[in-house]
Structures are given as structure tokens and as C-alpha cells.
C-alpha positions in Angstrom: 0.0 0.0 0.0 1.4 3.3 -1.1 0.5 5.2 2.1 2.3 2.6 4.3 5.5 3.0 2.2 5.2 6.8 2.5 5.0 6.5 6.3 7.9 4.2 6.4 10.1 6.6 4.5 8.8 10.0 5.7 7.8 11.4 9.1 4.1 11.5 8.1 0.9 11.0 10.1 -1.7 8.6 8.8 -4.0 11.1 7.1 -1.1 13.0 5.7 0.2 9.9 4.1 -3.2 9.1 2.6 -3.4 12.6 1.1 -0.1 12.2 -0.6 -0.8 8.6 -1.7 -4.1 9.7 -3.3 -2.3 12.4 -5.2 0.2 9.8 -6.5 -2.5 7.3 -7.4 -4.7 9.9 -9.1 -1.7 11.3 -10.9 -2.4 14.8 -9.7 -0.8 17.6 -11.7 -0.2 19.7 -8.5 -0.1 19.0 -4.8 -1.0 22.0 -2.6 -0.3 22.0 1.1 1.0 24.1 4.0 2.2 21.0 5.9 6.0 20.8 5.5 6.1 17.0 6.1 3.5 16.5 3.3 5.4 18.8 1.0 8.7 17.0 1.5 7.1 13.6 1.0 5.3 14.7 -2.2 8.5 16.2 -3.6 10.4 13.0 -3.0 7.9 11.2 -5.2 8.2 13.7 -8.0 4.9 15.4 -7.6 4.9 19.1 -8.4 4.2 21.0 -5.1 2.8 24.4 -4.3 3.2 25.7 -0.7 0.5 27.9 0.7 
């Protein structure tokens, strides 16, 4: 499961990992967040990120 792998490799909480995993699985064009842990995890996967 993608969210479990994200939590193993990043300091993410459960729901944060689910958000990033959904963005990966749905092939999102852009991931928008103000959570630095989510931003770092998304960037590691190659998703384009916008910080708010």
C-alpha cells in the first residue's frame, strides 16, 4: 500500500500519508499544502508541489 510506504520513508501522520498517496494514485498535476512533512514527501515522489 502506497500510504504505508510513505509513512515508512517519511515522518508523516496517517491522514497526511493518505493525502499524498491519493495524489500519487490519481496522478495529480499539482499537490498544494501548507504542511512541511507532506510537502517533503510529495516532492520525494516527484509530484509538483505548491506551498500555501
